[in-house]
PDBQT receptor file of N, H, CA, C and O in Angstrom, charges set to zero:
ATOM      1  N   MET A   1       0.111  10.616  -9.054  1.00  0.00    +0.000 N 
ATOM      2  CA  MET A   1      -0.331   9.426  -8.354  1.00  0.00    +0.000 C 
ATOM      3  C   MET A   1      -0.880   9.864  -6.992  1.00  0.00    +0.000 C 
ATOM      4  O   MET A   1      -0.249  10.653  -6.290  1.00  0.00    +0.000 OA
ATOM      5  N   ASP A   2      -2.021   9.363  -6.635  1.00  0.00    +0.000 N 
ATOM      6  H   ASP A   2      -2.534   8.722  -7.206  1.00  0.00    +0.000 HD
ATOM      7  CA  ASP A   2      -2.681   9.734  -5.385  1.00  0.00    +0.000 C 
ATOM      8  C   ASP A   2      -2.074   8.961  -4.214  1.00  0.00    +0.000 C 
ATOM      9  O   ASP A   2      -2.087   7.730  -4.203  1.00  0.00    +0.000 OA
ATOM     10  N   VAL A   3      -1.548   9.682  -3.237  1.00  0.00    +0.000 N 
ATOM     11  H   VAL A   3      -1.538  10.681  -3.245  1.00  0.00    +0.000 HD
ATOM     12  CA  VAL A   3      -0.968   9.053  -2.045  1.00  0.00    +0.000 C 
ATOM     13  C   VAL A   3      -1.790   9.348  -0.788  1.00  0.00    +0.000 C 
ATOM     14  O   VAL A   3      -1.342   9.074   0.326  1.00  0.00    +0.000 OA
ATOM     15  N   SER A   4      -2.985   9.903  -0.966  1.00  0.00    +0.000 N 
ATOM     16  H   SER A   4      -3.348  10.125  -1.870  1.00  0.00    +0.000 HD
ATOM     17  CA  SER A   4      -3.800  10.308   0.182  1.00  0.00    +0.000 C 
ATOM     18  C   SER A   4      -4.245   9.136   1.054  1.00  0.00    +0.000 C 
ATOM     19  O   SER A   4      -4.482   9.320   2.248  1.00  0.00    +0.000 OA
ATOM     20  N   LYS A   5      -4.362   7.952   0.493  1.00  0.00    +0.000 N 
ATOM     21  H   LYS A   5      -4.169   7.802  -0.477  1.00  0.00    +0.000 HD
ATOM     22  CA  LYS A   5      -4.792   6.791   1.263  1.00  0.00    +0.000 C 
ATOM     23  C   LYS A   5      -3.673   5.779   1.483  1.00  0.00    +0.000 C 
ATOM     24  O   LYS A   5      -3.915   4.635   1.867  1.00  0.00    +0.000 OA
ATOM     25  N   ALA A   6      -2.448   6.222   1.235  1.00  0.00    +0.000 N 
ATOM     26  H   ALA A   6      -2.251   7.152   0.923  1.00  0.00    +0.000 HD
ATOM     27  CA  ALA A   6      -1.292   5.335   1.380  1.00  0.00    +0.000 C 
ATOM     28  C   ALA A   6      -1.092   4.958   2.846  1.00  0.00    +0.000 C 
ATOM     29  O   ALA A   6      -1.350   5.757   3.746  1.00  0.00    +0.000 OA
ATOM     30  N   ALA A   7      -0.635   3.744   3.067  1.00  0.00    +0.000 N 
ATOM     31  H   ALA A   7      -0.426   3.095   2.336  1.00  0.00    +0.000 HD
ATOM     32  CA  ALA A   7      -0.302   3.265   4.412  1.00  0.00    +0.000 C 
ATOM     33  C   ALA A   7       1.193   3.500   4.628  1.00  0.00    +0.000 C 
ATOM     34  O   ALA A   7       2.020   2.705   4.181  1.00  0.00    +0.000 OA
ATOM     35  N   TRP A   8       1.531   4.571   5.302  1.00  0.00    +0.000 N 
ATOM     36  H   TRP A   8       0.859   5.217   5.666  1.00  0.00    +0.000 HD
ATOM     37  CA  TRP A   8       2.919   4.954   5.525  1.00  0.00    +0.000 C 
ATOM     38  C   TRP A   8       3.511   4.160   6.677  1.00  0.00    +0.000 C 
ATOM     39  O   TRP A   8       2.825   3.843   7.649  1.00  0.00    +0.000 OA
ATOM     40  N   ARG A   9       4.801   3.840   6.555  1.00  0.00    +0.000 N 
ATOM     41  H   ARG A   9       5.359   4.097   5.766  1.00  0.00    +0.000 HD
ATOM     42  CA  ARG A   9       5.487   3.133   7.644  1.00  0.00    +0.000 C 
ATOM     43  C   ARG A   9       6.934   3.583   7.703  1.00  0.00    +0.000 C 
ATOM     44  O   ARG A   9       7.507   4.046   6.716  1.00  0.00    +0.000 OA
ATOM     45  N   LYS A  10       7.506   3.434   8.889  1.00  0.00    +0.000 N 
ATOM     46  H   LYS A  10       7.040   3.058   9.690  1.00  0.00    +0.000 HD
ATOM     47  CA  LYS A  10       8.929   3.732   9.052  1.00  0.00    +0.000 C 
ATOM     48  C   LYS A  10       9.576   2.598   9.822  1.00  0.00    +0.000 C 
ATOM     49  O   LYS A  10       8.899   1.805  10.477  1.00  0.00    +0.000 OA
ATOM     50  N   SER A  11      10.864   2.533   9.735  1.00  0.00    +0.000 N 
ATOM     51  H   SER A  11      11.414   3.177   9.203  1.00  0.00    +0.000 HD
ATOM     52  CA  SER A  11      11.610   1.450  10.365  1.00  0.00    +0.000 C 
ATOM     53  C   SER A  11      11.451   1.484  11.873  1.00  0.00    +0.000 C 
ATOM     54  O   SER A  11      11.397   2.555  12.479  1.00  0.00    +0.000 OA
ATOM     55  N   SER A  12      11.376   0.317  12.469  1.00  0.00    +0.000 N 
ATOM     56  H   SER A  12      11.419  -0.552  11.977  1.00  0.00    +0.000 HD
ATOM     57  CA  SER A  12      11.334   0.231  13.929  1.00  0.00    +0.000 C 
ATOM     58  C   SER A  12      12.658   0.690  14.526  1.00  0.00    +0.000 C 
ATOM     59  O   SER A  12      12.721   1.004  15.714  1.00  0.00    +0.000 OA
ATOM     60  N   ARG A  13      13.700   0.733  13.733  1.00  0.00    +0.000 N 
ATOM     61  H   ARG A  13      13.649   0.478  12.767  1.00  0.00    +0.000 HD
ATOM     62  CA  ARG A  13      15.024   1.190  14.191  1.00  0.00    +0.000 C 
ATOM     63  C   ARG A  13      15.131   2.708  14.222  1.00  0.00    +0.000 C 
ATOM     64  O   ARG A  13      16.164   3.242  14.626  1.00  0.00    +0.000 OA
ATOM     65  N   SER A  14      14.089   3.409  13.807  1.00  0.00    +0.000 N 
ATOM     66  H   SER A  14      13.250   2.975  13.479  1.00  0.00    +0.000 HD
ATOM     67  CA  SER A  14      14.156   4.863  13.738  1.00  0.00    +0.000 C 
ATOM     68  C   SER A  14      13.831   5.548  15.060  1.00  0.00    +0.000 C 
ATOM     69  O   SER A  14      13.945   6.770  15.153  1.00  0.00    +0.000 OA
ATOM     70  N   SER A  15      13.435   4.809  16.069  1.00  0.00    +0.000 N 
ATOM     71  H   SER A  15      13.342   3.817  15.993  1.00  0.00    +0.000 HD
ATOM     72  CA  SER A  15      13.113   5.441  17.347  1.00  0.00    +0.000 C 
ATOM     73  C   SER A  15      14.380   5.945  18.030  1.00  0.00    +0.000 C 
ATOM     74  O   SER A  15      15.450   5.349  17.905  1.00  0.00    +0.000 OA
ATOM     75  N   GLY A  16      14.239   7.044  18.747  1.00  0.00    +0.000 N 
ATOM     76  H   GLY A  16      13.370   7.528  18.848  1.00  0.00    +0.000 HD
ATOM     77  CA  GLY A  16      15.362   7.583  19.490  1.00  0.00    +0.000 C 
ATOM     78  C   GLY A  16      16.322   8.432  18.686  1.00  0.00    +0.000 C 
ATOM     79  O   GLY A  16      17.392   8.781  19.185  1.00  0.00    +0.000 OA
ATOM     80  N   ASN A  17      15.974   8.777  17.453  1.00  0.00    +0.000 N 
ATOM     81  H   ASN A  17      15.105   8.494  17.047  1.00  0.00    +0.000 HD
ATOM     82  CA  ASN A  17      16.880   9.599  16.643  1.00  0.00    +0.000 C 
ATOM     83  C   ASN A  17      16.355  11.025  16.462  1.00  0.00    +0.000 C 
ATOM     84  O   ASN A  17      16.764  11.724  15.534  1.00  0.00    +0.000 OA
ATOM     85  N   GLY A  18      15.470  11.446  17.328  1.00  0.00    +0.000 N 
ATOM     86  H   GLY A  18      15.139  10.878  18.082  1.00  0.00    +0.000 HD
ATOM     87  CA  GLY A  18      14.951  12.804  17.239  1.00  0.00    +0.000 C 
ATOM     88  C   GLY A  18      13.983  13.028  16.106  1.00  0.00    +0.000 C 
ATOM     89  O   GLY A  18      13.735  14.171  15.723  1.00  0.00    +0.000 OA
ATOM     90  N   GLY A  19      13.433  11.970  15.565  1.00  0.00    +0.000 N 
ATOM     91  H   GLY A  19      13.634  11.042  15.876  1.00  0.00    +0.000 HD
ATOM     92  CA  GLY A  19      12.454  12.110  14.492  1.00  0.00    +0.000 C 
ATOM     93  C   GLY A  19      13.058  12.288  13.118  1.00  0.00    +0.000 C 
ATOM     94  O   GLY A  19      12.332  12.567  12.164  1.00  0.00    +0.000 OA
ATOM     95  N   ALA A  20      14.351  12.138  12.986  1.00  0.00    +0.000 N 
ATOM     96  H   ALA A  20      14.941  11.912  13.761  1.00  0.00    +0.000 HD
ATOM     97  CA  ALA A  20      15.016  12.313  11.696  1.00  0.00    +0.000 C 
ATOM     98  C   ALA A  20      14.950  11.011  10.902  1.00  0.00    +0.000 C 
ATOM     99  O   ALA A  20      15.907  10.236  10.890  1.00  0.00    +0.000 OA
ATOM    100  N   CYS A  21      13.837  10.780  10.249  1.00  0.00    +0.000 N 
ATOM    101  H   CYS A  21      13.060  11.409  10.259  1.00  0.00    +0.000 HD
ATOM    102  CA  CYS A  21      13.701   9.558   9.468  1.00  0.00    +0.000 C 
ATOM    103  C   CYS A  21      12.750   9.783   8.300  1.00  0.00    +0.000 C 
ATOM    104  O   CYS A  21      12.087  10.815   8.200  1.00  0.00    +0.000 OA
ATOM    105  N   VAL A  22      12.705   8.809   7.441  1.00  0.00    +0.000 N 
ATOM    106  H   VAL A  22      13.244   7.971   7.522  1.00  0.00    +0.000 HD
ATOM    107  CA  VAL A  22      11.790   8.848   6.311  1.00  0.00    +0.000 C 
ATOM    108  C   VAL A  22      10.725   7.774   6.510  1.00  0.00    +0.000 C 
ATOM    109  O   VAL A  22      10.913   6.821   7.265  1.00  0.00    +0.000 OA
ATOM    110  N   GLU A  23       9.619   7.948   5.824  1.00  0.00    +0.000 N 
ATOM    111  H   GLU A  23       9.466   8.722   5.210  1.00  0.00    +0.000 HD
ATOM    112  CA  GLU A  23       8.554   6.949   5.813  1.00  0.00    +0.000 C 
ATOM    113  C   GLU A  23       8.354   6.514   4.372  1.00  0.00    +0.000 C 
ATOM    114  O   GLU A  23       8.569   7.295   3.446  1.00  0.00    +0.000 OA
ATOM    115  N   VAL A  24       7.946   5.275   4.186  1.00  0.00    +0.000 N 
ATOM    116  H   VAL A  24       7.772   4.640   4.939  1.00  0.00    +0.000 HD
ATOM    117  CA  VAL A  24       7.687   4.755   2.847  1.00  0.00    +0.000 C 
ATOM    118  C   VAL A  24       6.279   4.170   2.787  1.00  0.00    +0.000 C 
ATOM    119  O   VAL A  24       5.717   3.747   3.797  1.00  0.00    +0.000 OA
ATOM    120  N   ALA A  25       5.732   4.159   1.587  1.00  0.00    +0.000 N 
ATOM    121  H   ALA A  25       6.188   4.503   0.766  1.00  0.00    +0.000 HD
ATOM    122  CA  ALA A  25       4.420   3.558   1.353  1.00  0.00    +0.000 C 
ATOM    123  C   ALA A  25       4.462   2.857   0.008  1.00  0.00    +0.000 C 
ATOM    124  O   ALA A  25       4.903   3.428  -0.990  1.00  0.00    +0.000 OA
ATOM    125  N   GLY A  26       4.003   1.621  -0.012  1.00  0.00    +0.000 N 
ATOM    126  H   GLY A  26       3.645   1.157   0.798  1.00  0.00    +0.000 HD
ATOM    127  CA  GLY A  26       3.940   0.865  -1.257  1.00  0.00    +0.000 C 
ATOM    128  C   GLY A  26       2.665   1.215  -2.016  1.00  0.00    +0.000 C 
ATOM    129  O   GLY A  26       1.562   1.087  -1.485  1.00  0.00    +0.000 OA
ATOM    130  N   LEU A  27       2.822   1.651  -3.246  1.00  0.00    +0.000 N 
ATOM    131  H   LEU A  27       3.719   1.755  -3.677  1.00  0.00    +0.000 HD
ATOM    132  CA  LEU A  27       1.697   1.952  -4.126  1.00  0.00    +0.000 C 
ATOM    133  C   LEU A  27       1.696   0.936  -5.264  1.00  0.00    +0.000 C 
ATOM    134  O   LEU A  27       2.625   0.137  -5.384  1.00  0.00    +0.000 OA
ATOM    135  N   SER A  28       0.688   0.961  -6.073  1.00  0.00    +0.000 N 
ATOM    136  H   SER A  28      -0.067   1.610  -5.975  1.00  0.00    +0.000 HD
ATOM    137  CA  SER A  28       0.591  -0.046  -7.133  1.00  0.00    +0.000 C 
ATOM    138  C   SER A  28       1.759   0.006  -8.113  1.00  0.00    +0.000 C 
ATOM    139  O   SER A  28       2.247  -1.040  -8.541  1.00  0.00    +0.000 OA
ATOM    140  N   ALA A  29       2.213   1.199  -8.473  1.00  0.00    +0.000 N 
ATOM    141  H   ALA A  29       1.816   2.048  -8.125  1.00  0.00    +0.000 HD
ATOM    142  CA  ALA A  29       3.252   1.306  -9.489  1.00  0.00    +0.000 C 
ATOM    143  C   ALA A  29       4.559   1.888  -8.969  1.00  0.00    +0.000 C 
ATOM    144  O   ALA A  29       5.522   2.007  -9.726  1.00  0.00    +0.000 OA
ATOM    145  N   ALA A  30       4.611   2.254  -7.686  1.00  0.00    +0.000 N 
ATOM    146  H   ALA A  30       3.829   2.157  -7.070  1.00  0.00    +0.000 HD
ATOM    147  CA  ALA A  30       5.805   2.919  -7.170  1.00  0.00    +0.000 C 
ATOM    148  C   ALA A  30       5.879   2.783  -5.657  1.00  0.00    +0.000 C 
ATOM    149  O   ALA A  30       4.972   2.260  -5.009  1.00  0.00    +0.000 OA
ATOM    150  N   ILE A  31       6.979   3.267  -5.124  1.00  0.00    +0.000 N 
ATOM    151  H   ILE A  31       7.716   3.692  -5.650  1.00  0.00    +0.000 HD
ATOM    152  CA  ILE A  31       7.157   3.403  -3.688  1.00  0.00    +0.000 C 
ATOM    153  C   ILE A  31       7.207   4.902  -3.407  1.00  0.00    +0.000 C 
ATOM    154  O   ILE A  31       7.964   5.631  -4.048  1.00  0.00    +0.000 OA
ATOM    155  N   ALA A  32       6.415   5.353  -2.465  1.00  0.00    +0.000 N 
ATOM    156  H   ALA A  32       5.800   4.761  -1.945  1.00  0.00    +0.000 HD
ATOM    157  CA  ALA A  32       6.417   6.762  -2.088  1.00  0.00    +0.000 C 
ATOM    158  C   ALA A  32       7.291   6.932  -0.861  1.00  0.00    +0.000 C 
ATOM    159  O   ALA A  32       7.300   6.084   0.030  1.00  0.00    +0.000 OA
ATOM    160  N   VAL A  33       8.028   8.037  -0.821  1.00  0.00    +0.000 N 
ATOM    161  H   VAL A  33       8.021   8.727  -1.546  1.00  0.00    +0.000 HD
ATOM    162  CA  VAL A  33       8.928   8.338   0.292  1.00  0.00    +0.000 C 
ATOM    163  C   VAL A  33       8.623   9.760   0.752  1.00  0.00    +0.000 C 
ATOM    164  O   VAL A  33       8.435  10.657  -0.071  1.00  0.00    +0.000 OA
ATOM    165  N   ARG A  34       8.574   9.966   2.080  1.00  0.00    +0.000 N 
ATOM    166  H   ARG A  34       8.726   9.238   2.748  1.00  0.00    +0.000 HD
ATOM    167  CA  ARG A  34       8.346  11.307   2.618  1.00  0.00    +0.000 C 
ATOM    168  C   ARG A  34       9.146  11.493   3.909  1.00  0.00    +0.000 C 
ATOM    169  O   ARG A  34       9.603  10.526   4.519  1.00  0.00    +0.000 OA
ATOM    170  N   ASP A  35       9.303  12.738   4.304  1.00  0.00    +0.000 N 
ATOM    171  H   ASP A  35       8.932  13.524   3.809  1.00  0.00    +0.000 HD
ATOM    172  CA  ASP A  35       9.965  13.108   5.547  1.00  0.00    +0.000 C 
ATOM    173  C   ASP A  35       8.963  12.929   6.681  1.00  0.00    +0.000 C 
ATOM    174  O   ASP A  35       7.877  13.507   6.639  1.00  0.00    +0.000 OA
ATOM    175  N   SER A  36       9.306  12.148   7.684  1.00  0.00    +0.000 N 
ATOM    176  H   SER A  36      10.188  11.678   7.718  1.00  0.00    +0.000 HD
ATOM    177  CA  SER A  36       8.361  11.882   8.771  1.00  0.00    +0.000 C 
ATOM    178  C   SER A  36       8.032  13.131   9.582  1.00  0.00    +0.000 C 
ATOM    179  O   SER A  36       6.978  13.194  10.216  1.00  0.00    +0.000 OA
ATOM    180  N   LYS A  37       8.920  14.126   9.571  1.00  0.00    +0.000 N 
ATOM    181  H   LYS A  37       9.776  14.075   9.056  1.00  0.00    +0.000 HD
ATOM    182  CA  LYS A  37       8.652  15.366  10.298  1.00  0.00    +0.000 C 
ATOM    183  C   LYS A  37       7.704  16.281   9.543  1.00  0.00    +0.000 C 
ATOM    184  O   LYS A  37       7.175  17.227  10.126  1.00  0.00    +0.000 OA
ATOM    185  N   ASP A  38       7.477  16.024   8.262  1.00  0.00    +0.000 N 
ATOM    186  H   ASP A  38       7.907  15.255   7.788  1.00  0.00    +0.000 HD
ATOM    187  CA  ASP A  38       6.619  16.872   7.427  1.00  0.00    +0.000 C 
ATOM    188  C   ASP A  38       5.711  15.994   6.569  1.00  0.00    +0.000 C 
ATOM    189  O   ASP A  38       5.852  15.974   5.346  1.00  0.00    +0.000 OA
ATOM    190  N   PRO A  39       4.777  15.265   7.197  1.00  0.00    +0.000 N 
ATOM    191  CA  PRO A  39       3.952  14.316   6.444  1.00  0.00    +0.000 C 
ATOM    192  C   PRO A  39       3.060  14.954   5.377  1.00  0.00    +0.000 C 
ATOM    193  O   PRO A  39       2.625  14.270   4.450  1.00  0.00    +0.000 OA
ATOM    194  N   GLU A  40       2.788  16.227   5.493  1.00  0.00    +0.000 N 
ATOM    195  H   GLU A  40       3.141  16.783   6.246  1.00  0.00    +0.000 HD
ATOM    196  CA  GLU A  40       1.984  16.910   4.469  1.00  0.00    +0.000 C 
ATOM    197  C   GLU A  40       2.849  17.531   3.389  1.00  0.00    +0.000 C 
ATOM    198  O   GLU A  40       2.333  18.074   2.413  1.00  0.00    +0.000 OA
ATOM    199  N   GLY A  41       4.156  17.455   3.555  1.00  0.00    +0.000 N 
ATOM    200  H   GLY A  41       4.576  17.013   4.348  1.00  0.00    +0.000 HD
ATOM    201  CA  GLY A  41       5.087  18.042   2.592  1.00  0.00    +0.000 C 
ATOM    202  C   GLY A  41       5.227  17.198   1.339  1.00  0.00    +0.000 C 
ATOM    203  O   GLY A  41       4.421  16.302   1.091  1.00  0.00    +0.000 OA
ATOM    204  N   PRO A  42       6.253  17.489   0.551  1.00  0.00    +0.000 N 
ATOM    205  CA  PRO A  42       6.446  16.783  -0.720  1.00  0.00    +0.000 C 
ATOM    206  C   PRO A  42       6.740  15.297  -0.528  1.00  0.00    +0.000 C 
ATOM    207  O   PRO A  42       7.303  14.872   0.481  1.00  0.00    +0.000 OA
ATOM    208  N   LYS A  43       6.340  14.536  -1.524  1.00  0.00    +0.000 N 
ATOM    209  H   LYS A  43       5.882  14.881  -2.343  1.00  0.00    +0.000 HD
ATOM    210  CA  LYS A  43       6.599  13.102  -1.561  1.00  0.00    +0.000 C 
ATOM    211  C   LYS A  43       7.424  12.784  -2.793  1.00  0.00    +0.000 C 
ATOM    212  O   LYS A  43       7.257  13.401  -3.845  1.00  0.00    +0.000 OA
ATOM    213  N   LEU A  44       8.310  11.820  -2.651  1.00  0.00    +0.000 N 
ATOM    214  H   LEU A  44       8.445  11.319  -1.797  1.00  0.00    +0.000 HD
ATOM    215  CA  LEU A  44       9.127  11.348  -3.762  1.00  0.00    +0.000 C 
ATOM    216  C   LEU A  44       8.572  10.008  -4.200  1.00  0.00    +0.000 C 
ATOM    217  O   LEU A  44       8.398   9.111  -3.376  1.00  0.00    +0.000 OA
ATOM    218  N   LEU A  45       8.293   9.859  -5.480  1.00  0.00    +0.000 N 
ATOM    219  H   LEU A  45       8.435  10.588  -6.150  1.00  0.00    +0.000 HD
ATOM    220  CA  LEU A  45       7.822   8.583  -6.014  1.00  0.00    +0.000 C 
ATOM    221  C   LEU A  45       8.958   7.918  -6.768  1.00  0.00    +0.000 C 
ATOM    222  O   LEU A  45       9.569   8.514  -7.655  1.00  0.00    +0.000 OA
ATOM    223  N   VAL A  46       9.230   6.677  -6.402  1.00  0.00    +0.000 N 
ATOM    224  H   VAL A  46       8.733   6.193  -5.682  1.00  0.00    +0.000 HD
ATOM    225  CA  VAL A  46      10.328   5.917  -6.993  1.00  0.00    +0.000 C 
ATOM    226  C   VAL A  46       9.760   4.610  -7.544  1.00  0.00    +0.000 C 
ATOM    227  O   VAL A  46       8.972   3.941  -6.874  1.00  0.00    +0.000 OA
ATOM    228  N   GLY A  47      10.153   4.253  -8.744  1.00  0.00    +0.000 N 
ATOM    229  H   GLY A  47      10.793   4.797  -9.288  1.00  0.00    +0.000 HD
ATOM    230  CA  GLY A  47       9.712   2.987  -9.330  1.00  0.00    +0.000 C 
ATOM    231  C   GLY A  47      10.113   1.817  -8.431  1.00  0.00    +0.000 C 
ATOM    232  O   GLY A  47      11.133   1.868  -7.743  1.00  0.00    +0.000 OA
ATOM    233  N   ARG A  48       9.304   0.774  -8.448  1.00  0.00    +0.000 N 
ATOM    234  H   ARG A  48       8.476   0.732  -9.007  1.00  0.00    +0.000 HD
ATOM    235  CA  ARG A  48       9.561  -0.381  -7.564  1.00  0.00    +0.000 C 
ATOM    236  C   ARG A  48      10.929  -1.010  -7.830  1.00  0.00    +0.000 C 
ATOM    237  O   ARG A  48      11.641  -1.339  -6.882  1.00  0.00    +0.000 OA
ATOM    238  N   ASP A  49      11.307  -1.180  -9.080  1.00  0.00    +0.000 N 
ATOM    239  H   ASP A  49      10.728  -0.913  -9.850  1.00  0.00    +0.000 HD
ATOM    240  CA  ASP A  49      12.607  -1.777  -9.402  1.00  0.00    +0.000 C 
ATOM    241  C   ASP A  49      13.750  -0.886  -8.940  1.00  0.00    +0.000 C 
ATOM    242  O   ASP A  49      14.747  -1.379  -8.413  1.00  0.00    +0.000 OA
ATOM    243  N   GLU A  50      13.614   0.419  -9.132  1.00  0.00    +0.000 N 
ATOM    244  H   GLU A  50      12.803   0.819  -9.560  1.00  0.00    +0.000 HD
ATOM    245  CA  GLU A  50      14.643   1.352  -8.713  1.00  0.00    +0.000 C 
ATOM    246  C   GLU A  50      14.771   1.377  -7.191  1.00  0.00    +0.000 C 
ATOM    247  O   GLU A  50      15.879   1.464  -6.661  1.00  0.00    +0.000 OA
ATOM    248  N   PHE A  51      13.644   1.300  -6.489  1.00  0.00    +0.000 N 
ATOM    249  H   PHE A  51      12.744   1.228  -6.919  1.00  0.00    +0.000 HD
ATOM    250  CA  PHE A  51      13.678   1.285  -5.025  1.00  0.00    +0.000 C 
ATOM    251  C   PHE A  51      14.350   0.004  -4.523  1.00  0.00    +0.000 C 
ATOM    252  O   PHE A  51      15.142   0.045  -3.582  1.00  0.00    +0.000 OA
ATOM    253  N   ALA A  52      14.036  -1.111  -5.141  1.00  0.00    +0.000 N 
ATOM    254  H   ALA A  52      13.392  -1.143  -5.905  1.00  0.00    +0.000 HD
ATOM    255  CA  ALA A  52      14.668  -2.381  -4.763  1.00  0.00    +0.000 C 
ATOM    256  C   ALA A  52      16.179  -2.318  -4.984  1.00  0.00    +0.000 C 
ATOM    257  O   ALA A  52      16.950  -2.814  -4.163  1.00  0.00    +0.000 OA
ATOM    258  N   ALA A  53      16.598  -1.710  -6.089  1.00  0.00    +0.000 N 
ATOM    259  H   ALA A  53      15.971  -1.308  -6.756  1.00  0.00    +0.000 HD
ATOM    260  CA  ALA A  53      18.028  -1.568  -6.365  1.00  0.00    +0.000 C 
ATOM    261  C   ALA A  53      18.685  -0.651  -5.329  1.00  0.00    +0.000 C 
ATOM    262  O   ALA A  53      19.806  -0.917  -4.896  1.00  0.00    +0.000 OA
ATOM    263  N   LEU A  54      18.010   0.410  -4.934  1.00  0.00    +0.000 N 
ATOM    264  H   LEU A  54      17.099   0.626  -5.285  1.00  0.00    +0.000 HD
ATOM    265  CA  LEU A  54      18.534   1.312  -3.907  1.00  0.00    +0.000 C 
ATOM    266  C   LEU A  54      18.710   0.578  -2.580  1.00  0.00    +0.000 C 
ATOM    267  O   LEU A  54      19.763   0.688  -1.952  1.00  0.00    +0.000 OA
ATOM    268  N   VAL A  55      17.710  -0.158  -2.151  1.00  0.00    +0.000 N 
ATOM    269  H   VAL A  55      16.854  -0.247  -2.661  1.00  0.00    +0.000 HD
ATOM    270  CA  VAL A  55      17.794  -0.890  -0.897  1.00  0.00    +0.000 C 
ATOM    271  C   VAL A  55      18.907  -1.932  -0.946  1.00  0.00    +0.000 C 
ATOM    272  O   VAL A  55      19.661  -2.082   0.015  1.00  0.00    +0.000 OA
ATOM    273  N   ALA A  56      19.012  -2.647  -2.054  1.00  0.00    +0.000 N 
ATOM    274  H   ALA A  56      18.399  -2.526  -2.835  1.00  0.00    +0.000 HD
ATOM    275  CA  ALA A  56      20.076  -3.646  -2.200  1.00  0.00    +0.000 C 
ATOM    276  C   ALA A  56      21.456  -2.986  -2.121  1.00  0.00    +0.000 C 
ATOM    277  O   ALA A  56      22.373  -3.524  -1.501  1.00  0.00    +0.000 OA
ATOM    278  N   SER A  57      21.591  -1.836  -2.744  1.00  0.00    +0.000 N 
ATOM    279  H   SER A  57      20.845  -1.399  -3.247  1.00  0.00    +0.000 HD
ATOM    280  CA  SER A  57      22.864  -1.109  -2.712  1.00  0.00    +0.000 C 
ATOM    281  C   SER A  57      23.187  -0.640  -1.296  1.00  0.00    +0.000 C 
ATOM    282  O   SER A  57      24.337  -0.723  -0.864  1.00  0.00    +0.000 OA
ATOM    283  N   LEU A  58      22.196  -0.157  -0.582  1.00  0.00    +0.000 N 
ATOM    284  H   LEU A  58      21.262  -0.090  -0.933  1.00  0.00    +0.000 HD
ATOM    285  CA  LEU A  58      22.420   0.301   0.795  1.00  0.00    +0.000 C 
ATOM    286  C   LEU A  58      22.791  -0.856   1.719  1.00  0.00    +0.000 C 
ATOM    287  O   LEU A  58      23.567  -0.673   2.656  1.00  0.00    +0.000 OA
ATOM    288  N   LYS A  59      22.255  -2.025   1.468  1.00  0.00    +0.000 N 
ATOM    289  H   LYS A  59      21.625  -2.174   0.706  1.00  0.00    +0.000 HD
ATOM    290  CA  LYS A  59      22.568  -3.190   2.301  1.00  0.00    +0.000 C 
ATOM    291  C   LYS A  59      24.009  -3.656   2.107  1.00  0.00    +0.000 C 
ATOM    292  O   LYS A  59      24.619  -4.205   3.025  1.00  0.00    +0.000 OA
ATOM    293  N   ARG A  60      24.550  -3.434   0.902  1.00  0.00    +0.000 N 
ATOM    294  H   ARG A  60      24.054  -2.989   0.157  1.00  0.00    +0.000 HD
ATOM    295  CA  ARG A  60      25.946  -3.830   0.642  1.00  0.00    +0.000 C 
ATOM    296  C   ARG A  60      26.828  -2.907   1.363  1.00  0.00    +0.000 C 
ATOM    297  O   ARG A  60      28.050  -3.041   1.295  1.00  0.00    +0.000 OA
TER     298      ARG A  60
């Protein structure tokens, strides 16, 4: 899946932590996740349903 034109974003709560955060980008069939300190490095692609389940679990 091509992520070259993805609109990456990170939480506004990530400031002040020394750059230790992840960025996410919504794609048509998945959510892409990358390390904000290494934007050219590897990306993890997670299905939309699986990502939603992960976020819901983290919120609990």
